[in-house]
C-alpha angles and dihedrals in degrees: 000000000000116000125196119218094259094055092043091053092049093050090049090053091049093050093047093047090047090055089052090051095053088081123063105295129231126173102269105178104107096182094051091046092047091056092054091045090054090056090056091050091052094045096046090051096049105034108097110201094202092060098068089039091058090048090052089050089056098042099042092060089067127079100227134200125143113289099011128116096259093050093049094045089053091052091049092049090056089046089059090052090051093048092050089049092056104262112147123216110249118252104167099009145285092315091067092096142343089264118039141154139187138187115222118204127197133175112249122235092224131029123269125238140211133182121232108170143335148162141188120208134177119222112264095019118119095208127051116254089225135008128191091224090067101024107040092175095058093097112077112232111263094024114151124225121266120231116282109288092022133256130280122206144143117279116228120198113220097178111223094357095246121152091256090052089065095055117121093000123129104218101163111131092359138114114246122215127193141155107243143059114333099219097067092038091053094051094051096040098048091048087053090056102263119149094217145335141243118206139182122197121148121159117232095247090067088063093223094182087062099035093044098170099049120116125189113217117248135172141222126216129248099249092189108025091179092052106047091165087074093057114120131193146254133204122204116213134218120226090257093050092046093051093048092048092050091050090054093046089053088060093057139262111017127196122200132190117213124192118185132171118183139146125234117183146145113271147160125252116234127210122186118207126181129182137200095200120228115244099214107014106025093162091063113075152176109222126206120193131191121175119225102198122090119073102242134106097229091028096078120321086084091059091048093049096043093050091048090055090046089054091048093050092048091051092050093051091047093049092046089050091237093121134018117182113222090202121045119265111209127198118197131188120182148099113336115268093340096073094043092046091050092048088057100040104039095064112037092182092054090044091058088063096051104105101170137015126197127186123206108204124158092348100150106066125145093221093197088065103033100039090229130134127219108251141183109209105221127226112255105294134151092280086073088059100038106027104186144127111024092345114102138156121246120246086264084074135212139220124244108262129215127238088251088061093062118120107195111205141138093230096092096053091039093057093043088053092050091052093046090049089056091048096043095101104020103055097245108163112224120192136167136212132203116262115289106154130209105123141068094295092071097071089056092051092045087056091049092250118134105259134176140179128224110199148128128249151198095041119172088206096048111147091351131123087247089072093103138142093278089067093057125098123208089203093055092053091046093052093047094045095049093045093047093049092045087056093049094045092050096049096038092057105024119156131186094277096052091042092054090048089053091051090054091046092051090050089058089053093046093048091049092048093051091049090052093048091045091055091048092048093050089054091046092052091048087054092052105274118145116265093223092052092052093045088052092055091054090046093052092050092048091049091048091056093042089059091043090058090053090057091058092078086079094062103083113082092219094046134263122312134210090251092053092047089051091051091049092048091048091050090051091050091051091049093049091051090051090049092050092051091050094048090053092046093051090050091052091046090058 
């Protein structure tokens, strides 16, 4: 075999690096680490925790779904923040200035909705069972108004609201009550002649017996979109209201008076997009997304506020010439999943340049009050197939994935490391969960773009009208905002030194993960598991990280280098050697 000088040099680098990696590995690239540390110093100095908190205070007062007044006012409030930070409104496009923004407007296929007032009272009771002023989630989304003064009718209990529960019941002109989701109940009840529905459905993790007045928001469909005048209404009950209603129903015929005032109208959906334009590769970008709809403080006024402060900090550092992203950093506020998906799909050329996507959803929780934990939802990796050890799904839940669903990439470990670096000295607890889906990270993954979610769960106030400003932590938003920006700054301007540091950092993660899985597999074999099955788990994890290392050649803005390739190859060799040792050891253990 004849080797030219270039190949010989590269092989020498690989061998030398491999020898270094045979010992316990620590990230040894001081210059690359120093660059990342400098980002944290800048961000910690410039991120003002009270700013996102004040934005949350503004946004959470508004009941927000796409197109309605509260949604639009929230978008415009963020626009003011961007303008004050120095972002210029686009005229010709993103290239107009280093800092630009635009608001996109599109007609909606169905009308928007907003609640105004409402109450539910039982005959003979002095006080209403529910009032909108204290239970803002009591009105089901898309409910129509009642006549002035409200409507009074008999309440009929249909149990769980199943088809058989409706048999032999005269529901014409009556109010139907059931325990279960309100959407399906509404469809069946209105078609049976009911004038409206009452529903109770609170998941166990919200602890409804303890938080007796909480109501999770739900919605009803438009059964006749072309005839909105036929739309009826639904009321969602708290645990306390449900128990009181059931007690009355047990006594005999029960009359209820329902008063609802809402607004249903045609509207346009707004999406706000801001850019800190890359200086050398503006068509490559890191995209942040925070959805505006949903009426809570943590969900998702905290994402809106945190991302607004991140955009402000970025603008200040750019204007002060303390940071200049070489790739574009994009900030997007809109309707959950839909706006992000459209941003990716409507412009294939732009989509080709999206290298990373990160969703901020419920990022501001005061965990001492909500019971939640800060989480990074991982890209599909083997923990979503074999969920064991410290890995666990949130109460949101996830399905078991297949090996063909795996998306090997360094992005998960990279973001976890950035968050843990932020929490190293302040006690911030950073956890991760296997992939579950359901937020703005999914459109990125569907488009085969690395995408992650920063969030909190479990939250006893999730989707309830108790998700208010008092449950929000300035410190949580600060930790998330700094970590997320440190990630974007690092990847948007990565050079050879920082890229090599990240390779070494990922090798530490990979080595640790294999050691953890090896220990779990040894215990599993001792408990009777099949040797081949456990070896396969280790093999899949090793393969996942091998492919993740290959993806790291895309990190440097100016392209990969021989030195970086050598570091990647050496890391892969080290990982393969570790895998081989573990496979042999498991075989011997059996």
